[in-house]
DOKOL-40534 format. One record per residue (C-alpha): residue in one letter; z, y, x. Coordinates in steps of 0.25 Angstrom, whole numbers, plus 2048, in hexadecimal, padded with zeros to 3 digits. Example, Ala and Ser with C-alpha at 12.3 -4.5 7.8 and 13.67 -1.06 7.14 Angstrom:
DOKOL-40534
A81F7EE831
S81D7FC837
//
This chain:
DOKOL-40534
M6E3E4EA6C
R6EBE5AA67
E6FAE59A66
R700E55A59
A70DE58A53
V714E4CA4E
S71CE52A44
G717E5BA38
Y718E52A2C
P723E51A22
G72DE46A27
G726E44A34
T72FE42A40
G725E47A4B
R728E4BA59
A730E57A5E
P729E64A5D
G721E68A69
T71FE59A6D
T710E56A70
L709E49A70
S709E48A7F
A718E48A7F
V719E3CA76
T71CE30A7F
E71DE21A7C
R729E18A7F
K727E09A83
E735E04A82
P736DF5A7F
T740DF0A75
N745DE2A72
E73DDE2A65
T731DD9A64
T723DDDA5E
G71DDD7A52
G716DCAA52
A707DC7A56
D703DC5A47
D708DD3A43
A6FBDDAA3F
S702DE8A3F
G704DE7A4E
P711DE7A57
A71CDF1A53
P71CDFDA5D
T729E02A62
D72EE0FA67
G726E1BA63
P725E29A68
T731E32A69
A732E3AA5B
A738E47A59
D746E42A56
G746E3BA64
R746E2DA5F
T73BE23A64
R732E1EA59
P730E0FA58
G722E09A58
T71CE10A64
P711E08A6A
G714E04A79
T707E0AA7D
P701E17A78
G6F6E14A6E
E6F9E05A6D
P702E00A61
G70CDF6A63
T70FDF3A71
A71ADEAA75
A725DF5A76
R72FDECA6F
G72EDE2A7A
E722DDAA7E
P720DCCA78
D71DDC0A80
A70FDBFA83
D710DB0A80
D711DB2A71
G704DBAA71
S70BDC7A6B
A707DD0A77
A6F8DCCA75
S6F9DCEA66
L6FFDDCA68
R6F4DDFA72
D6EADDBA67
Y6F0DE4A5D
R6F0DF0A66
A6E1DEDA6A
A6DDDECA5B
F6E5DF9A58
R6DDE00A63
A6CFDFAA60
A6D0DFCA51
H6C5E05A4B
T6CFE09A40
P6D8E15A44
L6E6E10A45
A6F3E17A49
V701E11A49
L70CE1CA45
N71BE1CA45
R723E20A39
D722E2FA3B
G712E2EA3B
L710E30A4A
V705E28A51
L70BE1CA5A
A6FDE17A5D
A6EFE19A59
N6E2E11A5C
P6D5E17A62
A6CFE18A54
F6DAE21A4F
G6D9E29A5B
E6CAE2BA59
L6CCE2EA4A
V6D5E3AA4E
G6CFE3EA5B
A6DAE3AA65
A6DEE2FA6F
P6E7E25A69
D6F2E27A73
D6F2E36A70
L6F5E33A61
V702E2DA64
A70DE35A5D
A703E3DA55
T705E3FA46
A6FCE35A3E
A6FCE3DA32
D6F6E49A3A
L6EBE3FA3E
T6E7E39A31
E6EAE45A27
L6F5E3EA20
G6FEE4AA1F
T6F4E53A18
D6F6E4DA0A
P704E4DA05
R703E409FD
I6FDE39A09
W707E3EA12
A713E3AA09
A70DE2CA08
Y70BE2BA18
R719E2FA1A
E71EE24A11
V716E1AA19
L71CE1FA26
R72AE1EA20
G728E10A1C
H728E13A0D
S71AE0FA0A
E711E04A0F
R704E0BA11
L6FCE18A10
R6EDE18A0E
C6E6E25A0C
T6D9E2CA0E
R6D8E38A18
R6CDE41A1D
L6CEE42A2C
K6C7E4AA36
H6C0E43A41
P6C1E49A4F
D6B2E4BA4E
G6B4E55A43
Q6B0E4BA38
F6B9E48A2C
L6BBE39A28
W6C2E33A1C
A6CCE29A21
E6D6E1FA1A
V6E3E20A21
T6EDE14A1F
V6FBE15A24
E704E08A23
P710E03A2A
L70FDF8A34
P716DEBA31
D724DEAA38
E721DF7A40
D727E05A3F
C71AE0BA3F
V70DE0DA36
L6FEE0BA38
L6F5E15A35
S6E6E12A33
V6DAE1AA30
S6CDE16A2A
D6C0E1EA29
I6BCE1EA1A
S6B2E29A1B
D6A6E21A16
R6AEE1BA0B
H6B4E28A07
D6A6E2EA07
L6A1E239FE
L6ACE249F5
A6AAE339F4
R69BE319F1
L69FE279E6
R6A9E309E0
H69FE3C9E0
L695E339D8
Q6A0E2F9CF
M6A5E3D9CD
H698E449CB
D68EE449C0
P681E3E9C5
V678E489BC
T67EE559BF
R686E519CC
L692E599C7
P6A0E539C7
N6A1E499BB
R6ACE489B1
A6B5E3F9BA
L6B5E499C5
F6B7E559BB
F6C3E4F9B6
E6C8E4C9C4
R6C6E5A9C8
L6CCE609BB
A6D9E589BD
G6DAE5D9CB
A6D7E6B9C8
L6E2E6B9BD
E6ECE659C7
T6E8E6F9D2
A6E8E7B9C9
A6F6E779C3
F6FDE779D0
E6F5E809D9
Q6FCE8D9DC
H6F0E969E0
G6E6E939D5
T6E5E989C7
G6EBE8B9C1
R6E0E8B9B7
V6D4E839B4
G6C7E859AC
L6BDE7C9A6
C6AFE7E99F
Y6ABE72998
L69CE73993
D692E6B98B
L683E6D98A
D67FE7197C
G673E68977
F672E5F984
K670E5397C
A663E59977
V65EE5A985
N660E4C988
D65AE4797B
T64DE5097C
L64BE5198A
G651E44990
H65DE41998
R656E459A5
V654E539A1
G662E5399C
D668E4F9A9
R660E5A9B0
L666E649A6
L674E5F9A9
S671E609B8
A66CE6E9B6
V678E729AE
A681E6D9B8
Q67BE759C3
R67DE829BA
L68BE7E9B7
T68EE7C9C6
H688E8A9C9
C691E919BF
A69DE8A9C5
E699E8E9D3
N697E9C9CF
L6A5E9C9C9
A6ABE979D6
E6A3EA19DF
R6A8EAD9D6
G6B6EA99DA
G6B9EA39CD
V6BDE959D2
R6C6E939DE
G6BDE909EB
G6B1E8C9E3
S6B7E7E9E1
G6BFE809D5
H6B3E7D9CB
L6ADE709C7
V6A1E6E9BE
A6A0E609B9
R698E589AF
L6A1E519A5
G696E4899F
G68AE4A996
D687E59995
E696E5D997
F69AE659A3
A6A7E6B9A8
L6AAE779B2
L6B8E769B7
V6BEE839BD
E6CBE819C5
D6D4E8D9C7
S6CDE949BC
A6D0EA39BA
G6D1EA39AB
T6C9EA299F
E6C0EAD9A2
Q6BBEA69AF
L6B8E999A6
A6B1EA199C
E6A8EA89A6
L6A4E9B9AC
A6A1E9599E
Q698EA199B
R691E9F9A8
V68FE919A5
L689E94998
D680E9F99E
A67BE959A9
L678E8A99F
Q670E93995
R665E959A0
P65AE8C99D
F659E7F9A6
D64BE7B9AC
L64BE6C9AE
A63EE669B2
G636E6E9A9
Q640E6E99E
R646E7B99B
L653E79994
S65EE8298E
V66CE7D98B
S679E83988
A688E7E989
S695E7E982
I6A1E8198B
G6B0E7F988
V6B8E87992
V6C7E84995
E6D0E8C99F
R6DFE899A0
A6EAE889AA
A6EAE7B9B1
T6F9E789AF
G6FBE709A3
T6ECE6D9A2
T6E6E5F9A3
A6D8E5B9A6
T6D8E54998
G6DDE60991
L6D4E69998
M6C8E61994
Q6CCE5F986
A6CDE6F985
A6BFE7098B
D6B9E66982
T6BFE6D976
T6BAE7A97A
L6ACE7597D
Y6ACE6F96F
W6B0E7D96A
A6A4E83972
K69AE7A96B
E6A1E7C95D
D6A0E8B95F
G691E8A961
K68EE8496F
A688E8C97B
R695E9397D
W6A2E91985
T6B0E9197D
L6BDE93983
F6C9E8A980
D6D1E8F975
P6DFE89973
E6E1E8D965
R6D3E88961
N6D7E7B968
A6E4E7A961
H6DDE7B954
R6D4E70958
M6DFE6795D
T6E6E6A950
R6D9E66948
Q6D8E59950
A6E7E5694D
L6E5E5893F
S6D8E5093E
S6DEE44945
T6EAE4493B
L6E3E4692E
R6E0E3892A
P6EFE3392C
A6F4E3F926
V6EFE3A918
D6F6E2D91A
R703E3491E
G703E3D912
E702E4A919
F6F9E5190F
T6FDE58902
L6F6E5F8F7
E6F9E6D8F2
Y6F2E738E6
Q6EDE818E3
P6EAE858D4
L6DCE898CE
V6DFE938C4
G6D6E988B9
L6D2EA68BB
G6D1EA98AC
D6DEEA48A7
G6E6EA28B4
R6EAE948B1
A6E9E898BC
Q6DEE7F8B9
G6DFE778C5
V6E4E758D4
E6DDE738E1
A6E3E688EA
L6E5E6D8F8
V6E9E63903
R6F3E6790E
W6F7E5F91A
R705E5F91E
H703E5C92D
P70FE57934
Q70BE60940
F703E6C93B
G70AE6E92E
T703E70920
L6F4E71922
S6EAE77918
P6DDE70915
N6D5E7991E
R6DCE7392A
F6D9E65928
I6CEE6291D
G6C3E65927
L6C9E5B931
A6CAE51926
E6BBE53922
E6B8E51931
N6BFE44933
G6BDE3E926
S6CCE3E921
I6C8E47916
V6C4E3B90E
E6D2E3590E
L6D9E4390D
G6D0E47901
R6D2E3A8FA
W6E1E3D8FB
V6E0E4B8F7
L6D8E478EB
A6E2E3C8E6
R6EEE458E8
A6E8E518E1
C6E4E488D5
H6F2E418D4
Q6F8E4F8D4
A6EFE558C9
R6F2E498C0
A701E4B8C2
W6FFE598BE
Q6F7E558B2
L702E4B8AE
A70DE568B0
R706E608A7
P701E5889B
G6FFE63892
A6F9E6D89C
E6EBE6F8A0
P6E9E658AC
L6E6E6B8BA
F6DAE668C1
V6DCE638D0
S6D1E688DA
V6CFE5F8E7
N6C7E638F3
V6BDE588F8
A6B6E58905
V6A7E54906
R6ABE4990F
Q6B3E42904
V6A6E418FC
W69EE3B908
D6A9E3290E
S6B0E2D902
D6ADE298F3
L6B3E368ED
V6AFE328DF
A6B6E258E0
D6C2E2C8E6
V6C3E368DB
A6C1E2C8D0
G6CCE238D6
I6D6E2E8D8
L6D3E338CA
A6D5E268C4
E6E2E238CC
T6E8E318C8
G6E3E328BA
L6DEE408BC
P6D3E448B3
P6C6E478BC
A6C5E558B5
L6D2E598BC
L6CCE568CA
Q6C4E608D1
L6BDE5D8DF
E6BAE698E8
L6AFE688F2
T6AAE738FB
E69DE7A8F9
S697E75906
A69AE66902
V695E678F4
M688E6F8F6
G67DE668FB
S684E5A8F6
A67BE4E8F4
G67BE3F8F3
R689E3A8F4
P691E478F3
L689E4B8E7
Q68BE3E8E0
A69AE3E8E2
L69BE4C8DC
Q693E488D0
A69BE3C8CE
L6A8E448CF
S6A3E4E8C5
E69FE438BB
M6ADE3D8BD
G6B2E4B8B8
V6B7E508C5
R6B4E5F8C7
I6ADE638D4
A6AFE718DA
I6A8E778E6
D6B2E7E8EF
D6B0E8A8F7
F6A4E8D8F0
G69BE998F6
T69EE96904
G695E8A907
Y686E87904
S687E8E8F6
N67BE868F2
L67CE8A8E3
A671E808DF
Y67AE748E1
L684E7A8D7
S67BE758CC
R67AE678D1
L688E648D6
P693E5F8CC
V69BE6B8CF
S6A6E718C5
V6ACE7C8CD
L6A9E868D8
K6B5E8B8E0
L6B1E998E7
D6B5E9A8F5
G6C0EA38F8
S6B8EAC901
F6B2EB28F4
V6BFEB48ED
R6C5EBC8F9
G6BBEC78F6
F6C3EC98E9
R6D0ECC8F0
S6CFEDC8F0
Q6CEEE38E3
E6CCEF08EB
H6C1EEA8F4
P6BAEDF8ED
N6AEED88F3
P6A3ED98E9
A69AECF8F0
D6A5EC48EE
E6A7EC78E0
T698EC78DD
I697EB98E4
V6A3EB38DC
E69DEB98CF
A690EB38D2
L696EA58D6
V69FEA58C9
A693EA88C0
L68AE9D8C7
A695E938C6
H698E968B7
R689E958B4
L689E878BA
G695E838B2
L69FE838BE
T6ADE8A8BF
V6B1E938CB
T6BEE938D3
A6C1E9E8DC
E6CAE9B8E8
C6D3EA48F0
V6D8EAC8E4
E6E3EB48EA
S6E5EC08E1
A6E5EC38D2
E6DAECD8D4
Q6D1EC28DA
A6D4EB98CE
E6D1EC48C4
R6C4EC88CB
L6C0EB98CC
R6C3EB78BD
R6BAEC38B9
I6AFEBD8C1
G6B0EB08BA
C6B8EA68C4
D6BEE9B8BC
T6CAE978C5
G6D1E9D8D1
Q6D9E978DD
G6E1E9E8E7
W6EFEA38EB
L6EFEAC8DF
Y6F3EA08D7
S6FAE978E1
R6F9E928EF
P6F8E838F0
V705E7D8EC
P70AE6E8EC
P708E668DF
D716E688D9
R713E778D8
V706E778D1
C70CE768C3
E715E828C5
L709E8A8CA
I700E888BF
G707E928B6
A709E9C8C2
A6FAE9B8C5
G6F7E9F8B6
Q700EAB8B7
A6FAEB08C4
G6EBEAF8BF
A6EEEB58B2
//
């Protein structure tokens, strides 16, 4: 066996530089100490050891090379059976099939049995004073090495670890190495167990556990394990890019394949898709886009969802190129057992620095971006946009706090006058809800009304707006007993008609406030009113019979099905502001807008309806609308939305502005 240096590990004492194994001798100097009893299963305590580099002799050296525990401390009497027991222990040590070695506190071999010698390819006697960590690969892993040193120093009771060792015949084996102190002895016992078969079995079981049986790709569990490792490595590695990229894709219309052709064909399609994805990733690696060809991972996350992970990514351009290659590859038809199928995919692309990124955060971003790709029309890839994501997060935060915001009193109403274009007098006001959000400040309706309709909180919010506006209109009526009363116009969402008893709500609020029904106007969008049938139509008719005025808001931008105007109980048409904007410039008027507005006004008057023009911002617009025949106007020319305590003082000002 080649000569070994005893030193070479942190904290190791070792022998003097230049000393070879053949120069290390054993000393058999008896002492007055006695050996351990015959029932000591750990064996007798060896005494003097080989001369170390500091010149001291180490306790615990066996009396005979290659044999642990001779009677170096003084032979016991043969009469008590101790000598025979010691011989039995030595015989058992030599005959054991398990590789065993006794080490001193510096990690040097004091004795080794033949099985250990066979393991490392050396005679047991030649292993004396060899460094055990060299023989069993305990020094190649910093964590294992630290734990091993703790056992040698007596600070830990046991080390058990798995190491990959090279057999003298050139084959590798997996071994479980155990190091633990011998009781009542100043030395430790090292044992090695061959666990190659068990390790291979566990490896096969892990492969089955971590791979998808249909596509044979890594599954979700292995993907997240690899992703976490990639983020940790990229964040601390000095020579890489420190970035990571992810393409998260979903097949468009895969459910239809399963439903029409069966799950067997669907599984074949998934397997074929997996092969093409793997080919795309391998091409990326071969072109040098991925470190060593091992920095990519294609995984099936479940269903028809796949992920392509790129470690040490070179930037968004690299990920965008990969996503486009995947789209092109999947758009080629698949031939599956006589079935020719064409599919597409939507892909969310995320690329960012690994530092500060978590696996959960990266997957959330990828999932959001995949949703954008589907929302934008499918069969495309979409790159993660921080601003778009911030808007989505804000939207989600608003949606989740809408319902409790009503109870917390965070909503308030402002009012904008509706002014007669003929005489310039305020005839009514429109109630406009505002949300005084504690985090985002005052929000206009276009920021949260759509969310309220989506999650159903519009019913509760709409009921509150209706009640508050009617209370305020009644208060103005009582405050101005001799003046012409102002009507209040309140927006109503179509979901309020479907999900609540709007007629009962209105009747109850009018009875509670004492507001005459003629002073209440309900505004519904054109898309909500047109095509109304069944319950919505019945509700509108009941409200009209009650005396409440019904107005169609944003008229001219929805279905514009004029046939419904003769059948619906509508009193007012509110022209969308997009028509009025064409009246802004006196020098460059839009004749088409003026013609359309004139026709709509004439049609409405023929049907007995009044017309309100929104977004009136200048006196020129107001004058042209008045000449066309518009009845009322609403816009910044008269007033911006104001709190209720300012409405009365603005009534006169609105009249002067319109005169």
